Structures are given as structure tokens and as C-alpha cells.
Backbone bond lengths (Angstrom), bond angles and torsions (degrees), N, CA, C in turn:
res aa  C-N    CA-C-N  psi(-1)  N-CA   C-N-CA  omega(-1)  CA-C   N-CA-C  phi
1 X - - - 1.446 - - 1.495 110.56 -
2 X 1.319 115.71 155.44 1.444 119.68 178.28 1.560 108.78 -81.96
3 X 1.365 113.42 166.34 1.447 118.49 175.90 1.473 112.51 -63.91
4 X 1.331 118.02 -35.00 1.421 123.78 178.63 1.537 111.31 -61.09
5 X 1.366 116.35 -44.83 1.426 124.39 -176.18 1.575 107.95 -67.18
6 X 1.291 115.30 -46.79 1.483 120.08 177.80 1.558 109.86 -59.41
7 X 1.282 115.35 -45.03 1.508 118.80 -179.44 1.485 108.86 -57.98
8 X 1.353 119.59 -52.52 1.434 125.05 -176.42 1.518 112.62 -62.66
9 X 1.338 118.32 -43.64 1.474 121.22 -179.91 1.496 109.61 -66.62
10 X 1.366 117.32 -42.57 1.486 118.19 -176.60 1.533 110.49 -66.87
11 X 1.308 118.29 -41.59 1.426 118.68 178.48 1.533 109.44 -65.90
12 X 1.350 119.99 -41.86 1.454 122.61 176.83 1.506 110.56 -56.23
13 X 1.341 118.44 -47.02 1.412 123.30 -176.44 1.549 109.14 -64.49
14 X 1.300 117.86 -44.56 1.471 121.34 179.62 1.475 112.86 -61.00
15 X 1.323 116.31 -42.47 1.521 121.73 -177.18 1.474 111.33 -76.68
16 X 1.318 119.38 -45.18 1.494 123.07 -169.57 1.516 112.72 -84.94
17 X 1.389 118.68 -17.75 1.501 119.39 -176.40 1.547 107.33 -63.06
18 X 1.274 117.23 -35.02 1.443 120.84 -175.13 1.511 117.27 -108.53
19 X 1.353 116.89 -11.17 1.429 121.30 171.82 1.533 109.67 -86.09
20 X 1.358 118.50 148.95 1.456 120.32 -179.00 1.484 116.92 -76.58
21 X 1.394 114.51 52.23 1.419 118.30 -172.04 1.530 111.43 -130.42
22 X 1.299 120.70 0.24 1.460 127.01 176.29 1.582 111.48 81.98
23 X 1.330 115.51 108.22 1.420 119.30 177.16 1.559 108.94 -75.47
24 X 1.306 118.08 -40.73 1.471 119.55 178.55 1.454 116.55 -59.30
25 X 1.328 116.81 -33.00 1.439 124.04 177.55 1.527 109.35 -64.83
26 X 1.325 113.82 -46.27 1.482 119.50 -176.26 1.436 114.26 -74.07
27 X 1.335 117.45 -18.45 1.498 122.44 178.28 1.553 107.90 -88.71
28 X 1.363 117.35 -30.82 1.474 121.08 179.24 1.600 108.89 -79.70
29 X 1.299 115.90 -34.56 1.452 116.89 -172.98 1.547 113.61 -60.15
30 X 1.341 121.05 -40.16 1.460 115.18 -178.86 1.510 115.45 -57.39
31 X 1.393 115.70 -35.26 1.423 120.49 177.58 1.522 113.12 -72.85
32 X 1.350 116.10 -36.96 1.480 122.05 179.70 1.476 112.21 -75.27
33 X 1.384 118.64 -37.24 1.501 119.66 -174.78 1.530 109.17 -96.55
34 X 1.350 120.42 -43.59 1.423 125.35 -174.29 1.548 116.06 -93.12
35 X 1.368 111.53 -9.76 1.453 115.25 -178.97 1.528 115.63 76.86
36 X 1.379 118.00 19.85 1.448 123.61 179.38 1.542 106.07 -66.70
37 X 1.326 113.57 151.65 1.441 117.17 171.57 1.499 108.77 -77.25
38 X 1.320 117.20 159.36 1.517 125.32 178.92 1.509 105.40 -57.31
39 X 1.345 116.85 139.99 1.425 121.18 -177.49 1.505 115.64 -70.61
40 X 1.314 117.32 -18.10 1.451 122.18 177.65 1.533 113.02 86.05
41 X 1.369 115.04 161.05 1.482 120.99 -173.97 1.415 110.58 -65.05
42 X 1.321 119.99 -38.91 1.466 123.75 -175.18 1.543 109.12 -59.72
43 X 1.291 121.56 -46.31 1.402 124.00 -178.63 1.561 109.51 -68.10
44 X 1.302 112.69 -39.58 1.494 118.12 176.33 1.580 111.51 -56.45
45 X 1.335 113.48 -43.20 1.502 117.19 177.92 1.519 109.75 -61.60
46 X 1.320 111.48 -46.64 1.515 117.27 -174.42 1.604 110.38 -61.61
47 X 1.314 116.07 -36.84 1.463 119.61 -178.10 1.551 111.57 -71.77
48 X 1.391 112.90 -37.57 1.421 115.41 177.38 1.529 113.59 -70.32
49 X 1.317 116.44 -36.00 1.482 120.05 174.29 1.478 114.39 -60.87
50 X 1.391 114.53 -41.66 1.461 119.23 -179.01 1.510 109.71 -66.11
51 X 1.295 118.99 -47.81 1.501 120.28 -174.37 1.526 109.69 -70.24
52 X 1.346 116.23 -33.90 1.482 118.55 177.53 1.541 110.52 -65.21
53 X 1.195 117.58 -45.52 1.524 121.51 177.54 1.583 110.56 -58.03
54 X 1.316 112.94 -41.92 1.465 117.75 -178.11 1.511 112.82 -62.80
55 X 1.323 116.53 -52.56 1.443 121.69 -179.54 1.518 113.63 -63.88
56 X 1.366 115.81 -36.48 1.536 118.25 178.28 1.511 110.52 -68.60
57 X 1.363 114.89 -40.31 1.454 118.84 -177.55 1.530 109.25 -71.55
58 X 1.338 120.00 -39.32 1.449 120.90 -175.80 1.579 106.21 -67.36
59 X 1.270 120.01 -41.95 1.503 123.57 -177.76 1.544 110.24 -100.91
60 X 1.320 118.09 31.86 1.470 123.99 -175.18 1.525 110.83 -56.48
61 X 1.332 117.78 -40.65 1.488 118.29 179.25 1.512 111.79 -63.98
62 X 1.364 114.90 -46.30 1.467 117.28 -177.95 1.490 108.68 -65.20
63 X 1.334 119.15 -41.39 1.466 123.22 -177.10 1.498 110.42 -62.31
64 X 1.422 115.06 -43.12 1.463 120.13 -177.74 1.535 110.01 -66.35
65 X 1.385 116.53 -42.58 1.459 121.28 -179.93 1.546 110.88 -63.12
66 X 1.287 115.21 -44.41 1.513 120.00 178.76 1.530 111.71 -64.41
67 X 1.371 115.72 -40.82 1.453 118.41 179.15 1.514 112.94 -63.18
68 X 1.294 117.55 -46.46 1.506 122.60 176.32 1.517 111.24 -61.05
69 X 1.297 115.98 -45.57 1.490 122.21 -175.83 1.563 109.32 -68.15
70 X 1.327 115.12 -35.84 1.461 121.89 -179.96 1.533 109.37 -65.72
71 X 1.308 116.46 -44.56 1.441 121.61 179.47 1.564 108.48 -64.08
72 X 1.351 112.73 -41.92 1.473 117.27 175.85 1.533 113.42 -58.86
73 X 1.395 114.37 -40.77 1.457 115.55 -179.25 1.535 114.22 -67.64
74 X 1.342 114.75 -28.23 1.489 118.17 173.87 1.488 112.21 -65.23
75 X 1.356 115.47 -33.78 1.462 121.92 179.03 1.494 113.95 -83.73
76 X 1.383 115.66 1.87 1.490 121.02 174.48 1.510 114.83 107.43
77 X 1.292 119.58 -3.81 1.451 123.04 178.13 1.530 111.04 -88.95
78 X 1.356 116.26 96.42 1.497 123.14 -176.45 1.497 112.35 -103.83
79 X 1.370 116.77 23.34 1.455 119.65 -175.08 1.500 112.89 -85.94
80 X 1.322 119.30 -17.88 1.451 125.00 -175.18 1.551 110.10 -89.13
81 X 1.351 113.82 134.87 1.481 117.62 175.11 1.508 110.44 -70.49
82 X 1.391 117.15 -32.44 1.467 121.29 -176.12 1.528 108.03 -63.85
83 X 1.308 117.33 -35.05 1.485 120.75 175.30 1.572 110.95 -62.83
84 X 1.283 118.95 -43.77 1.480 123.67 178.02 1.556 109.46 -64.40
85 X 1.388 115.81 -41.58 1.402 119.65 -177.94 1.602 109.70 -64.39
86 X 1.293 112.31 -35.74 1.535 116.46 179.29 1.560 109.27 -65.03
87 X 1.333 114.68 -42.74 1.436 117.82 178.48 1.539 112.75 -63.69
88 X 1.388 113.40 -45.03 1.455 117.33 176.98 1.513 113.55 -54.41
89 X 1.374 115.81 -45.47 1.456 121.80 177.92 1.577 112.72 -59.39
90 X 1.307 113.19 -48.15 1.442 117.62 178.07 1.500 115.91 -61.22
91 X 1.347 117.27 -43.37 1.499 122.61 177.05 1.562 108.76 -67.97
92 X 1.323 117.70 -37.65 1.445 121.88 -175.05 1.567 110.08 -71.26
93 X 1.336 116.73 -14.06 1.469 122.47 178.26 1.513 112.24 -84.89
94 X 1.344 115.81 -18.33 1.480 118.51 -175.50 1.520 112.75 -62.52
95 X 1.322 120.05 -43.44 1.507 119.99 -179.89 1.543 111.46 -56.34
96 X 1.297 118.02 -38.88 1.465 125.43 179.60 1.524 106.80 -61.54
97 X 1.315 117.31 -49.64 1.405 120.08 -178.64 1.533 115.80 -62.79
98 X 1.346 115.61 -40.13 1.468 121.44 178.80 1.565 108.91 -69.42
99 X 1.341 116.09 -46.95 1.483 118.62 178.12 1.482 111.39 -57.31
100 X 1.323 114.03 -45.02 1.454 119.15 -178.78 1.485 113.92 -62.92
101 X 1.318 112.84 -41.11 1.472 116.75 177.87 1.491 116.80 -66.97
102 X 1.318 115.11 -36.70 1.457 119.61 -176.57 1.518 112.92 -91.12
103 X 1.349 117.84 -24.41 1.445 117.31 -172.92 1.514 114.07 -117.92
104 X 1.344 119.62 4.67 1.416 118.46 -172.19 1.532 114.12 -65.82
105 X 1.360 116.63 -34.79 1.453 119.83 179.61 1.561 112.27 -66.99
106 X 1.342 113.21 -43.36 1.463 118.34 176.92 1.576 112.36 -62.49
107 X 1.310 113.65 -41.16 1.433 117.89 178.94 1.545 111.28 -64.78
108 X 1.320 113.46 -46.75 1.503 116.15 -179.12 1.551 112.48 -63.70
109 X 1.320 117.19 -34.52 1.436 120.74 -176.49 1.597 113.09 -84.89
110 X 1.329 116.98 -22.19 1.456 115.03 -170.89 1.503 114.72 -128.78
111 X 1.337 119.56 -18.36 1.469 119.29 -166.53 1.550 111.81 -115.83
112 X 1.329 117.35 -4.74 1.507 118.66 179.31 1.522 108.81 -89.62
113 X 1.331 116.60 62.25 1.444 122.10 -179.60 1.459 109.23 -125.54
114 X 1.383 119.08 160.57 1.455 123.83 177.99 1.505 110.49 -65.36
115 X 1.317 120.04 -32.49 1.495 123.05 -178.84 1.500 109.25 -68.60
116 X 1.240 119.75 -43.66 1.524 122.62 176.02 1.510 111.57 -61.25
117 X 1.327 110.96 -48.45 1.470 116.53 -178.87 1.544 112.50 -60.79
118 X 1.297 115.57 -38.20 1.485 119.78 177.22 1.481 109.21 -62.58
119 X 1.303 118.55 -46.90 1.459 124.97 -176.84 1.539 110.98 -61.39
120 X 1.314 116.87 -53.89 1.441 123.21 -176.61 1.560 111.54 -69.31
121 X 1.323 118.55 -31.28 1.432 121.20 175.73 1.529 109.86 -63.98
122 X 1.281 118.91 -42.83 1.466 123.63 177.16 1.456 114.82 -69.60
123 X 1.348 117.38 -48.67 1.504 123.04 -175.95 1.497 110.93 -64.48
124 X 1.303 117.71 -51.29 1.457 116.49 -178.78 1.543 114.99 -79.86
125 X 1.350 113.96 -13.34 1.487 119.08 171.87 1.534 107.84 -69.09
126 X 1.330 117.26 -42.45 1.481 120.27 175.82 1.511 112.72 -62.34
127 X 1.332 115.90 -41.88 1.531 119.71 177.67 1.509 111.10 -59.33
128 X 1.340 113.91 -46.29 1.490 120.02 177.91 1.484 111.10 -57.46
129 X 1.320 118.64 -46.47 1.426 123.05 -179.64 1.543 111.47 -62.74
130 X 1.310 117.14 -40.58 1.462 119.72 179.84 1.526 109.17 -65.09
131 X 1.312 117.14 -42.68 1.477 122.38 -176.32 1.551 109.49 -67.09
132 X 1.369 116.69 -38.13 1.435 120.22 -178.91 1.481 109.56 -70.82
133 X 1.341 121.71 -38.86 1.470 123.58 174.28 1.530 113.20 -56.13
134 X 1.412 111.93 -46.83 1.457 117.18 178.73 1.506 112.57 -61.28
135 X 1.320 116.57 -40.64 1.431 123.32 -178.58 1.553 109.59 -66.06
136 X 1.271 115.35 -39.08 1.494 121.10 -179.04 1.558 112.03 -63.06
137 X 1.359 114.54 -31.71 1.481 120.57 -175.73 1.562 110.78 -84.92
138 X 1.327 117.34 -11.37 1.484 118.89 179.94 1.512 109.39 -79.81
139 X 1.307 118.14 146.82 1.389 124.44 172.66 1.510 109.21 -76.67
140 X 1.321 115.71 157.77 1.492 118.73 177.21 1.456 112.33 -55.62
141 X 1.337 117.60 -43.03 1.455 123.61 -176.64 1.564 110.55 -64.65
142 X 1.299 118.92 -20.18 1.451 123.82 -177.27 1.491 113.10 -89.71
143 X 1.346 120.23 -4.74 1.415 123.63 -179.12 1.532 110.53 -75.60
144 X 1.302 118.36 140.07 1.407 124.93 176.96 1.475 112.37 -81.27
145 X 1.329 118.96 128.13 1.448 122.41 175.66 1.507 112.53 -78.09
146 X 1.340 116.51 160.49 1.441 121.02 176.15 1.484 113.95 -46.94
147 X 1.337 113.37 -44.62 1.517 120.61 -174.75 1.525 108.80 -62.71
148 X 1.322 119.32 -30.88 1.452 121.70 -179.68 1.464 116.22 -89.89
149 X 1.369 115.26 -6.86 1.461 119.16 177.50 1.574 108.36 -59.94
150 X 1.271 116.09 -47.22 1.414 120.67 174.42 1.573 111.37 84.33
151 X 1.363 114.76 170.52 1.464 117.35 178.56 1.471 111.02 -68.60
152 X 1.357 119.99 -38.65 1.486 123.20 -178.07 1.555 109.49 -61.92
153 X 1.376 114.71 -44.71 1.462 116.03 179.22 1.514 112.65 -64.63
154 X 1.325 117.89 -36.20 1.439 120.18 178.47 1.523 112.21 -68.11
155 X 1.372 115.92 -34.37 1.461 117.98 179.42 1.557 108.75 -74.29
156 X 1.341 119.96 -29.05 1.484 119.19 178.76 1.505 107.92 -67.97
157 X 1.329 117.49 -38.00 1.441 119.91 179.16 1.546 108.65 -70.64
158 X 1.287 119.01 -34.19 1.467 123.35 174.23 1.503 112.14 -63.19
159 X 1.310 117.93 -41.97 1.484 122.35 176.76 1.528 109.61 -62.45
160 X 1.382 116.13 -41.73 1.427 119.85 177.75 1.510 109.55 -61.81
161 X 1.280 120.00 -39.03 1.462 124.53 -178.65 1.476 110.63 -60.26
162 X 1.364 117.84 -35.68 1.446 122.72 179.85 1.502 110.21 -66.09
163 X 1.320 117.89 -35.81 1.522 121.22 -178.20 1.536 108.34 -66.07
164 X 1.326 115.79 -24.79 1.482 117.38 179.18 1.488 115.18 -72.77
165 X 1.320 119.09 3.43 1.436 120.67 169.19 1.548 109.01 -68.37
166 X 1.316 118.49 -20.60 1.480 119.51 172.07 1.461 110.85 -74.08
167 X 1.326 119.04 119.19 1.452 121.43 -176.83 1.539 115.19 -51.97
168 X 1.299 117.06 138.19 1.427 120.67 178.23 1.538 113.39 96.76
169 X 1.360 115.16 -15.48 1.495 118.97 -176.32 1.514 109.29 -72.14
170 X 1.278 117.22 -45.54 1.555 126.21 -177.30 1.513 109.20 83.63
171 X 1.257 115.19 109.10 1.481 123.77 175.23 1.483 111.62 -54.75
172 X 1.301 118.29 -51.92 1.490 120.66 179.92 1.468 110.02 -67.57
173 X 1.327 119.53 -37.52 1.476 123.44 -176.85 1.514 110.54 -63.15
174 X 1.331 118.15 -49.59 1.451 121.06 -175.35 1.520 111.14 -75.05
175 X 1.337 119.07 -32.32 1.453 118.84 175.68 1.491 113.58 -70.09
176 X 1.350 117.39 -35.20 1.467 121.93 174.66 1.476 110.47 -69.83
177 X 1.353 120.51 -36.94 1.407 124.65 177.07 1.489 111.94 -59.55
178 X 1.312 118.48 -49.42 1.445 122.16 178.96 1.519 112.16 -65.18
179 X 1.406 115.22 -39.99 1.414 118.77 175.15 1.497 117.67 -57.50
180 X 1.340 111.76 -41.18 1.486 118.79 177.92 1.545 110.70 -67.86
181 X 1.339 116.15 -39.86 1.433 121.16 179.72 1.554 109.65 -65.97
182 X 1.224 118.35 -28.40 1.493 122.59 -179.47 1.523 111.12 -82.67
183 X 1.337 115.51 -4.27 1.467 118.29 179.07 1.469 120.26 105.83
184 X 1.339 116.05 -3.13 1.461 119.28 -178.20 1.573 108.23 -71.32
185 X 1.320 114.36 150.76 1.489 118.93 173.86 1.539 107.20 -70.41
186 X 1.360 114.84 163.43 1.430 118.46 -179.71 1.519 113.00 -57.04
187 X 1.279 113.88 -41.85 1.502 119.34 179.64 1.492 111.54 -61.45
188 X 1.360 116.86 -49.59 1.477 120.13 -177.76 1.519 110.74 -69.58
189 X 1.292 118.27 -32.32 1.467 121.18 178.03 1.527 108.52 -62.17
190 X 1.352 113.31 -45.36 1.458 118.81 178.54 1.556 113.19 -65.31
191 X 1.313 113.65 -43.18 1.487 121.42 -179.97 1.532 108.28 -60.03
192 X 1.318 118.40 -49.95 1.467 117.91 -178.03 1.543 111.88 -63.61
193 X 1.347 111.55 -36.84 1.544 114.55 178.54 1.519 109.47 -63.45
194 X 1.319 117.48 -40.80 1.523 121.34 -176.93 1.556 108.42 -65.51
195 X 1.325 116.39 -42.67 1.487 121.79 -177.42 1.480 107.31 -66.01
196 X 1.340 116.87 -43.81 1.451 122.12 179.97 1.507 116.02 -63.80
197 X 1.396 112.39 -24.11 1.451 117.05 -179.98 1.518 112.11 -71.71
198 X 1.354 117.18 -22.37 1.497 119.63 -173.37 1.492 111.55 -60.68
199 X 1.327 122.47 -54.47 1.420 121.78 176.96 1.521 115.09 -66.44
200 X 1.386 115.30 -28.01 1.410 121.08 -176.08 1.558 108.25 -73.96
201 X 1.314 117.21 -44.85 1.585 123.80 174.93 1.509 107.49 -61.92
202 X 1.376 118.50 -46.97 1.422 121.23 -176.94 1.501 112.33 -62.89
203 X 1.382 118.20 -36.20 1.437 123.38 -178.05 1.577 107.57 -71.45
204 X 1.328 116.65 -44.13 1.501 119.98 -178.91 1.544 106.97 -67.29
205 X 1.316 119.91 -44.21 1.481 122.40 179.22 1.484 112.26 -60.71
206 X 1.368 118.15 -39.77 1.488 119.17 179.17 1.490 113.96 -67.15
207 X 1.339 113.55 -37.29 1.505 117.37 175.11 1.508 111.72 -65.02
208 X 1.263 117.52 -43.54 1.470 120.95 178.62 1.530 114.49 -66.13
209 X 1.370 113.40 -34.36 1.497 119.06 177.30 1.509 106.76 -70.19
210 X 1.280 120.24 -39.12 1.455 121.71 177.83 1.528 110.42 -60.19
211 X 1.383 116.71 -44.62 1.465 119.29 178.09 1.529 112.02 -63.95
212 X 1.311 112.83 -37.64 1.443 117.02 -179.63 1.508 113.13 -61.93
213 X 1.361 114.25 -41.57 1.476 121.01 -176.22 1.516 111.27 -72.26
214 X 1.314 114.75 -36.60 1.495 119.93 -174.96 1.517 114.34 -84.69
215 X 1.369 116.67 -20.71 1.431 119.12 179.28 1.572 109.30 -84.21
216 X 1.310 115.59 143.77 1.468 118.61 178.55 1.481 108.62 -85.46
217 X 1.312 116.47 157.43 1.448 119.77 177.31 1.564 109.60 130.44
218 X 1.308 116.95 159.89 1.440 119.00 179.94 1.491 113.08 -69.20
219 X 1.322 119.52 153.75 1.460 126.90 176.88 1.512 110.62 -115.40
220 X 1.262 120.72 123.29 1.427 125.20 176.03 1.535 111.62 -81.08
221 X 1.296 115.73 87.67 1.490 117.28 -173.09 1.541 111.52 -67.52
222 X 1.381 115.50 -30.36 1.500 117.12 177.87 1.483 111.42 -62.79
223 X 1.356 118.37 -42.09 1.419 121.67 178.45 1.508 112.47 -64.94
224 X 1.365 115.02 -38.05 1.498 118.55 177.84 1.454 111.23 -64.37
225 X 1.357 116.40 -44.59 1.463 118.84 -177.79 1.557 111.09 -67.68
226 X 1.310 117.72 -42.27 1.439 119.34 179.62 1.528 110.80 -67.98
227 X 1.332 118.22 -40.33 1.472 119.81 176.97 1.507 113.74 -61.61
228 X 1.335 115.12 -40.13 1.487 117.72 -177.12 1.543 110.75 -68.96
229 X 1.305 118.11 -39.76 1.481 121.63 -179.62 1.530 110.26 -67.59
230 X 1.351 118.57 -43.96 1.425 121.46 179.48 1.548 113.22 -65.26
231 X 1.355 113.00 -41.93 1.490 117.55 178.95 1.485 111.49 -66.39
232 X 1.308 117.68 -37.59 1.486 121.29 176.70 1.488 112.99 -58.70
233 X 1.319 115.99 -55.38 1.510 118.95 -176.12 1.509 112.08 -67.76
234 X 1.346 119.44 -35.43 1.469 119.85 -179.75 1.549 109.30 -73.09
235 X 1.362 117.17 -38.18 1.461 118.90 176.47 1.497 113.13 -63.66
236 X 1.332 118.85 -48.88 1.457 125.97 -178.73 1.515 109.01 -57.62
237 X 1.342 119.99 -48.00 1.478 122.33 172.59 1.452 114.02 -57.25
238 X 1.336 114.67 -43.90 1.461 121.79 -176.68 1.522 109.79 -57.93
239 X 1.377 116.04 -50.88 1.440 118.96 -177.07 1.502 112.00 -60.12
240 X 1.335 116.11 -44.18 1.455 124.09 -175.03 1.625 109.38 -63.77
241 X 1.313 114.84 -46.24 1.465 116.09 -174.02 1.526 110.26 -83.18
242 X 1.342 117.38 -26.04 1.473 120.02 179.72 1.543 108.04 -67.57
243 X 1.312 120.78 -41.01 1.463 122.93 177.04 1.492 112.94 -62.86
244 X 1.322 116.30 -35.89 1.482 121.04 175.82 1.506 111.23 -66.95
245 X 1.336 113.30 -49.21 1.473 117.13 179.60 1.475 114.78 -65.45
246 X 1.317 115.74 -35.23 1.463 120.26 -179.31 1.483 112.79 -62.19
247 X 1.325 118.81 -36.93 1.503 123.94 178.55 1.506 110.33 -67.66
248 X 1.334 119.30 -29.54 1.408 122.98 -175.52 1.552 114.83 -91.38
249 X 1.338 117.52 -40.71 1.410 118.53 -174.03 1.540 113.41 -125.97
250 X 1.290 119.71 -5.64 1.416 122.16 175.74 1.604 111.77 77.78
251 X 1.306 118.12 -157.23 1.430 122.38 -179.51 1.489 117.58 -90.59
252 X 1.327 118.06 -2.56 1.408 116.47 -172.89 1.554 119.37 -64.48
253 X 1.289 118.24 -34.24 1.463 119.06 174.18 1.540 110.15 -55.53
254 X 1.283 116.92 -40.38 1.524 122.24 -178.26 1.490 110.53 -72.70
255 X 1.305 115.98 -37.39 1.510 121.47 176.51 1.540 109.23 -64.29
256 X 1.266 120.59 -43.90 1.440 125.22 175.66 1.494 112.18 -60.08
257 X 1.337 112.58 -46.61 1.502 117.73 -179.34 1.531 109.00 -61.62
258 X 1.302 117.66 -44.56 1.485 119.32 178.54 1.475 115.64 -59.21
259 X 1.397 113.17 -43.16 1.427 117.25 176.59 1.546 115.55 -61.74
260 X 1.318 113.85 -42.89 1.475 122.24 179.34 1.574 107.41 -64.15
261 X 1.336 117.00 -46.37 1.447 121.68 178.40 1.513 111.01 -60.27
262 X 1.351 115.36 -46.67 1.519 120.80 -177.68 1.493 111.04 -60.57
263 X 1.307 117.11 -40.87 1.499 119.70 179.30 1.530 111.24 -70.95
264 X 1.354 115.75 -37.88 1.478 119.80 178.48 1.592 110.28 -63.23
265 X 1.342 113.86 -38.60 1.453 118.51 -179.83 1.559 110.32 -70.18
266 X 1.316 116.01 -39.63 1.505 118.32 176.11 1.452 110.54 -59.44
267 X 1.385 119.54 -39.35 1.400 125.33 -177.01 1.550 106.49 -66.81
268 X 1.366 113.92 -40.11 1.485 115.78 -178.94 1.542 112.08 -71.20
269 X 1.321 117.66 -33.45 1.472 122.57 178.99 1.537 111.23 -73.24
270 X 1.313 116.12 -42.90 1.436 119.47 -175.85 1.544 113.84 -87.80
271 X 1.346 115.35 -17.65 1.438 120.80 -175.71 1.579 114.74 -69.97
């Protein structure tokens, strides 16, 4: 791949991994629309490493507190909410792992198309808009706290995350949608989505790393290094500014973007 292609794909991954607009869609589209060759497993690994480091570093205090509390819960100390939250996130990741294990071949062979991306971009864009409108009408006192989300609520968000294996759905978009529908504030819906992304990205990155190691062929370490760095910085900036923007304008700019993108893709597919 050229430096330009690596640069564009890494920035796209970093920005769209955490925005509710689907990173997989934006990484597939260049090959579908512009005729680019598939970026390969090596670059996929690099992009996952970069985005994983970004979200872990940004939420380092939350991650550290949850890790300490989780270890404490194993030793019998169940008094900390951070320990419960860590267990919720781990259990909520299970559906994604199962769906990925059982359905990855079908998804790879049948659903990574511009037509599917157009449909899911529009459908789940409407759902996100509906959830955001409902959230905007709620009073601050009516928002559900993390503590009240409960194990069932966390698992519902985890099931939604598994649906995001379908390209165009958006992992962050659908998890935030369900979080908003369950009563979380916009900020808390985004925060839970970001924390839930950590084991999800780590799991996907580990699988891709295993494939990279076991497959024969040369590895472009320069592309991997450049892709990781670019994805890290774009993802870190994305998380920071998204949370600021979310507090001021909500999800609607991203809903509108999804609808415009979906219509443009339909025009491309049907044209």
C-alpha cells in the first residue's frame, strides 16, 4: 500500500472506531468505491493496536480502578462498584466473541458489500436518532446512573455490540443507542461504550495478530508502525473532542451524516 492509503485508512480507523458512524464501513468503502486493494492483516493489526492504546490511555484512571477492584472481587471483596462494572464489561463482551466465532465466515463472504453497508448505515442511523431525541427530552434527574444500569442492562448493550459485526452498523453507534434507550445520559452511554470497546478491540486485535503470525508472507513493519501511530493519535483526539461535542449538540450531527452517507451509498449501488 502507498503512504497515502495508509495515512487515510489509519486516520479513518482512529476517527470512526469511536464515532457512531462505523469504522468497518469506512475501511471497506475505499476498496469498494475507489478500487483500492484490501489493506491486509498487518495493517488491520496496526490499526487495532493504535486505537486500543488510545482508549486505554484516555480512560487510564477508570481502567486502573476497575482492574484493582476486579482483582479485589476475585479475592472476595465485592464492595466496590468498579469491580462490578469490570465484571459487567467482561460478560457483556461474550456475545461479541461467540457471534464472531460462529458467524465471521458468513459475514466475510456475504455482508462486506456496499449494499449492506448502505442499508445498515440508514437503519441504525434512524435508531440512533430516535434514541437521542428520547434522551434529549429526559430531565437530568431521570437519567439512569451506571450503578442502576445493572447486569441485565450491560448484557443488552453487549448483545447490541455483537450485532455490530455486520458492516455499517457501528459498534459505538449501536451500543450508545441501547445505552440511551436504557436511560443513560449521552455522556454515560458514550463512556460505557468506550470502556466496552477495550476488550472488544483487544479480542479482535489478538485474533488478527494470530492470523498475521501463522500466515506465511512478508510483513511490512514500516506500514504497521506508521498505521499504529496515526491511528493512536487520531483515536485519542476523536474520543476527547467527541465527548465535548456530545455534551453540546448530542448525536444529531452523526445521525445526519449517517443518513447522507447511506443515501449516497444507495445511489452508488443502484446507479
